[in-house]
LOLOVEX-360632 format. One line per field, with one value per residue (C-alpha): x, y, z; residue number from 1; residue in one letter. Coordinates in Angstrom, 2 decimals, padded with zeros to 5 digits. Each point is the difference from the previous one (the first is absolute). Layout:
// residues N
east c(X; ...)
north c(Y; ...)
up c(Z; ...)
num c(NUM; ...)
residuo c(A; ...)
***
This chain:
// residues 419
east c(038.77; -003.43; -002.37; -001.69; -002.47; -003.52; -002.35; -003.76; -002.44; -003.19; -002.90; -003.04; -002.01; 000.67; 003.26; 001.86; -000.68; -003.67; -001.60; -002.74; 000.04; 001.07; 002.89; 001.11; 000.36; 001.75; 002.36; 000.59; 001.03; 002.26; 001.75; 000.42; 001.53; 002.33; 001.10; 000.73; 002.34; -002.30; 000.09; -003.60; -001.64; -003.50; -002.07; -003.07; -002.51; 000.26; -003.00; -001.37; -002.80; -001.85; 000.59; -000.08; 000.64; 003.08; 003.33; 002.44; 003.35; 002.34; 002.90; -001.49; 002.34; -000.02; 003.50; 001.47; -002.90; 000.15; -003.45; -001.27; -003.33; -001.79; -003.32; -002.80; -001.94; -002.79; -002.99; -001.62; -003.35; -003.44; 000.00; 000.37; 001.67; 002.57; 000.68; 000.51; 002.40; 001.95; 000.22; 001.30; 002.59; 001.22; 000.25; 001.98; 002.34; 000.78; 000.58; 002.32; 002.01; 000.41; 001.33; 002.48; 001.23; 000.06; 002.76; -000.35; -000.53; -001.27; -002.78; -002.99; -002.62; -003.28; -002.81; -003.64; -000.31; -001.01; -002.15; 001.29; 003.51; 001.41; -001.67; 001.55; 003.45; -000.08; 001.28; 002.89; 000.72; 000.14; 002.06; 002.50; 000.14; -001.00; -001.21; -003.47; -001.43; -003.62; -001.00; -003.79; -001.78; -003.26; -001.22; -001.30; -002.17; -002.03; -000.11; -001.33; -002.59; -001.27; -000.31; -002.17; 002.55; -001.06; 003.56; 000.69; -002.65; -000.97; 002.40; 002.44; 000.06; 000.75; 002.88; 001.43; -000.21; 001.81; 002.79; 000.21; 000.22; 002.80; 001.96; -000.48; 001.01; 003.13; 001.21; 002.64; -002.14; -003.35; -000.30; -003.54; -000.76; -002.33; -000.70; -003.41; 001.66; 002.57; -002.84; -001.52; 003.31; 000.40; -003.42; 001.38; 002.27; 003.13; 002.19; -000.02; 003.81; -000.31; -002.37; 000.96; -001.79; 001.67; -002.33; 000.11; 001.25; 000.18; 002.74; -000.66; 003.04; -001.44; -003.66; -000.40; -002.90; -000.81; 001.56; -001.86; 000.43; -003.11; -000.05; 000.61; -002.17; -002.93; 000.23; 000.48; -002.97; -002.31; -000.21; 001.31; -003.25; -001.17; -000.02; 001.44; -000.50; 002.58; 001.20; 003.30; 000.95; -001.61; -003.72; -000.27; -002.48; 001.06; -001.58; -003.53; -001.43; -003.70; 000.57; 001.91; -002.66; -002.68; 001.96; 000.39; -003.79; -000.43; 002.59; -001.21; -001.62; 003.11; 001.79; 003.68; 000.39; 001.89; 001.03; 003.31; 001.15; 003.56; 000.84; -001.98; -001.20; -002.83; -002.53; 000.63; -002.48; -002.56; 000.52; -000.31; -003.27; -001.42; 001.03; -001.70; -003.14; -000.48; 000.79; 003.17; 002.32; 000.69; 001.35; 002.50; 003.34; 001.93; 003.69; 002.37; 002.97; 002.54; 003.72; 001.89; 001.71; -003.40; -001.12; 001.14; -002.16; -003.02; -000.25; -000.31; -002.83; -002.87; -001.06; -001.09; 001.02; -002.41; 001.10; -002.09; 000.22; -002.67; -000.25; 000.15; 003.57; 001.36; 003.15; 000.31; 000.95; 001.38; -000.59; 003.59; -001.09; -000.62; 003.72; 000.22; -003.08; 001.39; 003.42; -001.73; -001.53; -003.59; -002.92; -002.05; -003.43; 000.28; -003.04; 000.89; -000.35; 000.39; 002.38; 002.17; 003.73; -000.18; -003.07; 001.96; 002.91; -002.36; -001.71; 003.24; 001.65; -003.17; 000.84; -003.46; -003.30; -001.33; -003.44; -001.80; -000.86; -003.51; 000.12; -000.26; -001.62; 003.01; 002.36; -001.84; -000.20; 003.78; 000.61; -002.25; 001.62; 003.57; -000.78; -001.26; 003.00; 003.25; 001.83; -001.19; 000.88; 003.53; 000.46; -000.96; 002.38; 002.86; -000.85; 000.16; 003.51; 001.11; -001.06; 002.32; 002.86; -000.53; 001.34; -002.14; 002.48; 001.69; 003.48; -001.21; -001.79; 003.00; 002.33; -002.55; 000.16; 003.79; 000.00; -002.55; 001.98; 003.19; -001.80; -001.11; 002.99; 002.23; 003.79; 001.43; 001.43; 002.72; -001.72; 001.67; -002.00; -002.16; 001.49)
north c(-006.60; 000.71; 001.89; 003.28; -000.30; 000.95; -002.97; -000.21; -002.89; 000.60; -002.39; -000.28; -002.89; 001.19; 001.18; 000.26; -001.28; 000.05; 003.10; 000.82; 003.50; -001.24; -001.92; 002.83; 002.61; -002.46; -000.99; 003.65; 000.81; -003.05; 000.77; 003.68; -000.73; -002.58; 002.63; 002.35; -002.53; -001.78; -003.75; -000.94; -003.33; -000.61; -002.70; -000.86; -002.65; -002.48; 000.95; 002.65; 002.44; -000.43; -003.77; -001.34; -003.60; 000.85; -000.13; 002.80; -000.81; -000.65; 001.21; 003.47; 002.70; 003.71; 001.48; 000.62; -001.65; -003.41; -001.58; -002.90; -001.60; -002.08; -001.58; -001.65; 001.42; 002.05; -001.13; -002.79; -000.37; 001.31; -001.34; 002.83; -002.40; -001.06; 003.62; 000.89; -002.93; 001.09; 003.58; -001.21; -002.12; 003.08; 001.99; -002.78; -000.46; 003.71; 000.33; -003.02; 001.32; 003.39; -001.89; -001.86; 002.97; 002.82; 001.33; 002.00; 003.67; -000.57; 002.16; -002.05; 001.70; -001.88; 000.52; -000.92; -002.91; -002.40; 002.03; 000.26; -001.05; 002.46; -002.10; -003.26; 001.56; 001.77; -003.02; -000.36; 003.73; -000.15; -003.18; 001.05; 003.65; 001.43; 003.50; -000.36; 002.47; -000.71; 001.02; 000.28; -000.47; -000.74; -000.44; -003.35; -001.32; 003.19; -000.49; -003.53; 001.20; 002.73; -002.53; -002.25; -002.65; -001.32; -000.73; 003.75; 000.67; -001.25; -001.63; -001.23; 003.40; 001.64; -002.38; 000.58; 003.78; -000.18; -002.10; 002.26; 003.11; -001.58; -000.66; 003.62; 001.47; -002.11; 000.97; 002.69; 001.48; -000.56; 001.27; 000.83; 000.59; 002.93; 002.61; -001.47; -003.33; 001.78; 001.45; -003.47; -001.41; 002.83; -000.95; -003.42; 001.61; 000.07; 003.04; 002.64; -000.17; -003.60; 000.68; 001.43; 000.42; -001.04; -000.31; -002.92; 000.58; -001.32; -000.16; 003.57; 000.04; -002.85; 000.99; 003.24; 001.90; -001.34; 001.70; 000.87; -003.48; -002.24; -002.47; -003.53; -001.59; 002.24; -001.38; -003.60; 000.20; 001.73; 003.27; 002.46; 001.95; -000.44; 002.30; -002.36; -000.08; -002.45; -001.93; -001.87; -002.44; -002.12; 000.70; -001.27; 000.11; 003.52; 001.50; 001.22; -000.80; 000.87; 003.69; -000.83; -002.49; 002.62; 002.54; -002.52; -000.44; 003.76; 000.13; -003.04; 002.11; 002.16; -001.28; -000.89; -000.32; -003.07; -001.29; -001.89; -002.25; -001.33; -002.56; -002.21; -000.21; -001.06; 002.47; -000.72; -002.93; 002.16; 002.82; -002.35; -001.39; 003.48; 001.09; -003.06; 000.32; 003.62; -000.45; 002.10; -002.52; 002.18; 002.77; -002.11; -001.56; -002.33; -000.74; -002.13; 001.37; 001.35; -000.66; 002.54; 001.29; 000.94; 002.09; 003.37; -000.63; -001.53; 002.89; 002.48; -001.88; 001.52; 003.61; -000.05; -002.36; -001.16; -000.39; -001.22; -000.78; -001.00; 003.07; -002.24; -000.87; 003.56; 000.16; -003.79; -000.27; 002.51; -000.86; 000.07; -000.29; 003.76; 000.59; -001.98; 001.73; 003.41; -000.85; -000.95; 003.48; -001.23; 001.64; -002.13; -000.33; -001.21; -001.59; 000.27; 002.18; 003.67; 000.65; -003.07; -000.19; -000.34; 002.25; 002.81; -000.47; 000.11; 003.17; 001.81; -000.75; 000.26; -003.25; -001.55; -000.08; -001.62; -001.60; -001.21; -003.70; -000.40; 003.15; -001.67; 003.13; 002.09; -002.59; -000.03; 003.80; 000.30; -002.52; 001.96; 003.33; -001.23; -001.78; 003.26; 001.96; -001.59; 003.15; -000.50; -003.68; 000.79; 002.67; -002.39; -002.59; 002.50; 000.89; -003.69; -000.40; 003.28; -001.33; -002.99; 002.24; 002.31; -002.54; -003.13; -001.63; -003.34; 001.33; 002.48; -002.77; -002.33; 002.69; 000.64; -003.66; 000.00; 003.10; -001.61; -003.23; 001.90; 001.93; -003.16; -002.22; 001.39; 000.04; -002.35; -003.06; -002.39; -003.33; -003.29; -002.40; -002.43; -003.49)
up c(011.73; 001.50; -002.25; 000.89; -002.86; 001.04; -000.07; -000.44; -000.33; -001.99; 000.58; -002.28; -001.46; -003.59; -001.54; -003.31; -002.63; 001.06; -001.56; 002.54; 001.50; 003.43; -001.57; -002.27; 002.72; 002.33; -002.81; -000.91; 003.57; 000.24; -003.29; 000.91; 003.40; -001.54; -002.50; 002.90; 001.58; 002.44; 000.49; -000.84; 000.83; -001.38; 001.70; -002.00; -000.99; -002.82; -002.14; -002.32; 000.77; -003.29; -000.28; 003.58; -001.03; -002.07; 001.81; -000.81; -001.53; 002.92; -002.14; -000.62; 001.27; 000.73; -000.19; 003.43; 001.85; 001.67; -000.54; 002.11; -000.98; 002.60; 000.85; -001.95; -002.90; 001.56; -002.07; 001.98; -001.77; 000.95; 003.57; 002.54; 002.43; -002.59; -000.93; 003.66; 000.40; -003.09; 001.31; 003.37; -001.80; -001.89; 003.26; 001.65; -002.96; -000.27; 003.76; 000.08; -002.93; 001.70; 003.03; -002.21; -002.01; 002.57; 002.21; 003.18; -000.80; -003.55; -001.36; -001.16; -002.19; 000.37; -002.50; 000.62; -002.40; 001.36; 002.43; 003.58; -001.02; 002.55; 002.72; -001.23; -000.16; 003.38; 002.00; -002.46; 000.16; 003.80; 000.18; -002.67; 001.18; -003.39; -000.84; -001.51; -002.54; -000.92; -003.54; 000.17; -003.32; 001.81; 003.56; 001.19; 001.61; -000.55; -003.79; 000.47; 002.52; -002.34; -002.81; 002.16; 000.98; 003.41; 001.11; -000.14; 002.64; 003.43; 002.43; -002.64; -001.69; 003.34; 000.68; -003.47; 000.43; 003.34; -001.49; -003.05; 002.18; 002.03; -003.21; -001.10; 003.36; 000.19; -003.48; -000.34; -002.80; -001.70; -003.57; -001.15; -003.68; 000.70; 002.65; 000.75; 000.75; 002.15; 002.07; 000.41; 001.23; 002.50; 001.34; 000.93; 002.59; -002.15; 000.82; -002.73; -000.12; -001.24; -002.89; -003.40; -003.31; -003.26; -002.96; -002.38; -003.53; -003.55; -002.60; -001.14; -002.30; -002.06; 000.36; -001.93; -001.59; -003.45; -003.01; -003.17; -001.48; 000.00; 002.90; -001.32; 002.68; -000.91; -003.51; 001.08; 002.38; -002.49; 001.96; -002.61; -000.25; 003.59; 003.01; 002.61; 003.76; 001.32; 003.03; 000.34; 002.74; 002.67; 000.48; 003.55; 002.87; 001.00; -003.12; -000.72; -003.44; 000.29; -000.77; -003.18; -001.14; 000.59; -002.04; -002.83; -000.08; -000.33; -002.80; -001.95; -002.71; -000.47; -003.11; 000.27; 003.78; 001.24; 003.42; 000.06; 002.86; -000.08; 002.68; 002.33; 003.57; 002.29; -001.46; -003.69; -000.14; 001.85; -002.50; -002.97; 001.36; 000.57; -003.50; -001.53; 002.15; -001.04; -003.68; 000.04; -001.67; -003.05; 002.24; 001.97; -000.91; 002.32; -000.48; 002.10; 001.91; -002.46; 000.02; 002.13; -003.13; -001.44; 002.99; -001.41; -003.07; 001.76; 002.48; -002.87; -001.76; 002.06; -000.44; 003.64; 002.79; 002.69; 003.62; 002.89; 003.70; 002.48; 002.29; 003.08; -000.98; -000.12; 002.10; -000.11; -003.70; -002.51; -003.70; -001.28; -003.65; 000.19; -000.55; -003.24; -001.40; 000.87; -001.46; -003.27; -000.09; 000.17; 001.83; 002.37; 001.55; 003.60; 001.62; 003.66; 003.08; -000.89; 002.90; -000.63; -000.71; -003.78; -000.28; 001.64; -002.41; -002.98; 001.19; 000.89; -003.33; -002.15; -001.75; 000.06; 001.82; 003.17; -000.01; 003.11; -000.03; -001.37; -002.14; -003.40; -001.45; 001.02; -001.48; -003.34; -000.08; 000.39; -002.79; -002.37; 000.89; -000.35; -003.24; -001.46; 001.36; -001.24; 001.10; 003.59; -000.14; -001.19; 002.69; 002.78; -001.44; 000.04; 003.59; 000.92; -001.38; 001.57; 003.39; -000.39; -001.11; 002.99; 002.51; -000.24; -002.35; 000.58; 000.70; 002.63; 001.89; -000.20; 001.35; 002.74; 000.92; 000.19; 002.20; 002.30; 000.31; 000.73; 002.73; 001.83; -000.72; 002.71; -000.30; -002.60; 001.70; -000.97; -000.44; -000.64; -002.15; 001.94; -000.02)
num c(1; 2; 3; 4; 5; 6; 7; 8; 9; 10; 11; 12; 13; 14; 15; 16; 17; 18; 19; 20; 21; 22; 23; 24; 25; 26; 27; 28; 29; 30; 31; 32; 33; 34; 35; 36; 37; 38; 39; 40; 41; 42; 43; 44; 45; 46; 47; 48; 49; 50; 51; 52; 53; 54; 55; 56; 57; 58; 59; 60; 61; 62; 63; 64; 65; 66; 67; 68; 69; 70; 71; 72; 73; 74; 75; 76; 77; 78; 79; 80; 81; 82; 83; 84; 85; 86; 87; 88; 89; 90; 91; 92; 93; 94; 95; 96; 97; 98; 99; 100; 101; 102; 103; 104; 105; 106; 107; 108; 109; 110; 111; 112; 113; 114; 115; 116; 117; 118; 119; 120; 121; 122; 123; 124; 125; 126; 127; 128; 129; 130; 131; 132; 133; 134; 135; 136; 137; 138; 139; 140; 141; 142; 143; 144; 145; 146; 147; 148; 149; 150; 151; 152; 153; 154; 155; 156; 157; 158; 159; 160; 161; 162; 163; 164; 165; 166; 167; 168; 169; 170; 171; 172; 173; 174; 175; 176; 177; 178; 179; 180; 181; 182; 183; 184; 185; 186; 187; 188; 189; 190; 191; 192; 193; 194; 195; 196; 197; 198; 199; 200; 201; 202; 203; 204; 205; 206; 207; 208; 209; 210; 211; 212; 213; 214; 215; 216; 217; 218; 219; 220; 221; 222; 223; 224; 225; 226; 227; 228; 229; 230; 231; 232; 233; 234; 235; 236; 237; 238; 239; 240; 241; 242; 243; 244; 245; 246; 247; 248; 249; 250; 251; 252; 253; 254; 255; 256; 257; 258; 259; 260; 261; 262; 263; 264; 265; 266; 267; 268; 269; 270; 271; 272; 273; 274; 275; 276; 277; 278; 279; 280; 281; 282; 283; 284; 285; 286; 287; 288; 289; 290; 291; 292; 293; 294; 295; 296; 297; 298; 299; 300; 301; 302; 303; 304; 305; 306; 307; 308; 309; 310; 311; 312; 313; 314; 315; 316; 317; 318; 319; 320; 321; 322; 323; 324; 325; 326; 327; 328; 329; 330; 331; 332; 333; 334; 335; 336; 337; 338; 339; 340; 341; 342; 343; 344; 345; 346; 347; 348; 349; 350; 351; 352; 353; 354; 355; 356; 357; 358; 359; 360; 361; 362; 363; 364; 365; 366; 367; 368; 369; 370; 371; 372; 373; 374; 375; 376; 377; 378; 379; 380; 381; 382; 383; 384; 385; 386; 387; 388; 389; 390; 391; 392; 393; 394; 395; 396; 397; 398; 399; 400; 401; 402; 403; 404; 405; 406; 407; 408; 409; 410; 411; 412; 413; 414; 415; 416; 417; 418; 419)
residuo c(M; A; S; K; Q; R; R; V; L; L; V; N; R; Y; F; H; P; D; T; S; A; T; S; Q; I; A; S; D; L; A; A; F; L; A; G; Q; G; W; E; V; V; A; I; T; G; A; G; R; Y; D; E; P; T; R; R; L; D; S; E; A; V; L; P; G; V; S; I; H; R; V; G; P; L; T; E; A; G; P; S; L; L; R; R; A; A; A; A; L; A; V; H; A; A; L; A; F; E; V; W; R; R; S; R; A; G; D; L; V; V; V; K; T; D; P; P; L; L; S; V; S; L; L; P; V; V; L; A; R; R; L; R; Q; V; N; W; L; Q; D; I; Y; P; E; V; A; A; E; L; G; V; K; A; G; R; G; L; L; G; G; V; L; R; S; L; R; N; A; S; L; R; H; A; V; M; N; V; A; V; G; D; G; M; K; T; K; V; A; G; F; G; V; P; A; S; R; I; A; T; I; C; N; W; C; D; D; R; R; I; Q; P; A; D; A; E; P; N; R; L; R; R; D; W; G; L; Q; D; K; F; V; I; G; Y; S; G; N; L; G; R; A; H; E; I; D; T; L; I; G; A; A; R; L; L; R; D; E; P; G; I; A; F; L; F; I; G; N; G; Y; L; I; P; C; L; K; R; A; V; A; D; Q; G; L; E; T; M; F; R; F; R; P; Y; Q; D; A; G; T; L; P; Q; S; L; T; V; P; D; I; H; W; L; S; L; N; P; R; L; E; G; L; I; V; P; S; K; F; Y; G; I; A; A; A; G; K; P; M; I; A; V; M; A; R; D; G; E; I; S; S; L; I; R; R; S; D; C; G; A; V; V; A; P; G; D; S; V; G; F; A; T; I; V; R; E; W; R; S; R; P; D; L; L; A; E; K; G; R; N; A; R; A; L; I; D; S; G; L; D; R; L; S; S; L; H; G; W; Q; E; L; L; L; S; V; E; G; P; A; K; S; R; A; P; R; P)
***
């Protein structure tokens, strides 16, 4: 008997059991939809975000989700040409697998890793008569152009933008992760009826404000008596570190202040060099990525979290780590544009402070004030958690996704399995 089960394909370079943010939210959505009775097919790459040369276990499963891993490992050495070739191979492998696994009328949710994946999949979407939903975590080639990558500008950049815009206009829906990004997408000529905003999320049931018990990681890392400014995750090209380094210089004579960085990323070596050059080594601690099971504890180690985004990238990227910090009930200092997506959330909820890039004095002043006002620090932390509980929680976003997919799916069809 033909099945009327709703069917969705989800395409992203990283997926369960990879623990990167892009993988976790994709895996969360897949597992949720499977639990709601959808047939879910995940098409993903073979590697891990934090260890690009390590192949994921092909036997790893997510209950209710059919996972298909394809393509080469994406780390191709320092050569830009080899990296470009590896990226193209991933695009081709994902597109071919969508062709193999899809059926006419299927929904296909396309994330933006690798960049411009919606462009690679558009011919398959057209040929197989699929209903494409683009899930925009960032907007390329504009991000590349703002970061100084030549391919994002000039003639090639113009061609890529035209192809990207065509893939957005053809989609039945484009999901932005912030209102600023939604405005950007509308500027590409995409009808407003085909753009929605659904914020990213974290596992806010597992990530909770710290209780009165001493944090084990604070003890293990020698931070029991420190006032800690922390960062957790990938410190990539989109961030701005000069303001933080300047603030550290101003705070170097303040006893007991420590800066903690958990994770890795393009700017970590730059930060380490700057710290060494300016004699700030005693103030800084660097730790590797922690196991996913440790995240609820590691997020509660800092007294204050630091967030940053190059102002030129507002509307092109939304720092999703905001949600984990807020769920942990921690206040934050955001070094970014004052009118940006996350800056506006921080101001409205009074869960932190926004500092303009370059204002190291302002950054240091806030640290001193909050350190002397534990009551104020605690209040801002409570406000952060309250913001998550007011509708930015994981379950609300997942239900929002299901409602959106139902709205663009069209009538359920009887579909015989493809031979």
